[in-house]
N, C-alpha and C positions, 0 to 999 in steps of 0.2 A: 690117738692124740688125747681124747677126753680122759682115758684111763691114766695117762701119764700126768695129767693135771689133777688127778684124784676125783674126777667127776663121775657120777653114776650115769650110765647109759641104759637104754632099754635092755640091751644084751646082758650087761653086768648085773642089772637088777634081777633078771630072771635067774641067772647063774647063782647069784649070791642069796637068793630068797631062802630064808630059813637058816643060813649059815652064820649070820651075825658078824660078818667080816667088817673090819674098819678100813676104809680107803685111806690112801696116803694123804690126800687133801681134805679129809673129813674135818679137819680143824678149821677150815675156811668158814667165813661168816655165811649166814643163810643167803644173803643177797649175792655174795660171790659164787656160791654153789649154784643158785638158781640161774643167774645170768650166764655163767659158764656152760651149764647144761643146755640152756636155750640156744646159745650160739653154736655149740657143738652139733646139736641135732638139726638145727634149722639151716645151717650153712654147710657143714661138712658131711652130713649123713643123708638126709632125706632128699634134697633136690637132685644130687647126683644119682639117686636111685629112682626117683619118680619120673624124671624126664626121659631116660632111656626106656623105661617100662611103657610110657605112653607112645614113644616112637615105635617100639616093637608091636604094640597093640594096633597102631595105625597100619603098619606094614602087613600084619596078619589079616586085617579087615579090608585091605586093598585101598585104603584112604591115602591122601597126601600125608607124608610122614610127619609134617610139622603141625598138623591140626591138634590143638589143645595142649601142646607141649609146654608153652609158657604157663598156662593155667595149672597144669600138673606140677610144675616146679614150684609155683607160689603156694599151692595147696599143700604140697609136701613140706615146704619150709614152715608154714603155719602149724601144721600138725606136729612136725618135728620139734618146733619151739615149745609147744605146749607139753609134749611128752618129756623133752629134756629138762624143762623147768620143773615139772611135776616129779620127775625121778630124783631130783636133788633137793626137794623141800625138806624131807626128813634126813637127818644125818644117819650114817650107818652105825650100828651098834657094835660094841666089842664083844668078843666071845666070853662066855662064862657066866 
């Protein structure tokens, strides 16, 4: 979804490193890119990843499955928001 909006994600930043590709939405304002990246990572990507990871970790350790799940989700959202915002601070450069 973030890519369709022309936002940089951690994955596309790694893939495009050194390629100098221009995103479809690279013409967006700085505030629009940063806010969009923050929402994308903090809502759509990190919490759905962090919470099941914590649940599986609890299961593997024989603990109650719900221990620390809310905290993992919140920490994932915070970390994702920072990464998503940071990935979108600089605009992508054109080739050439």
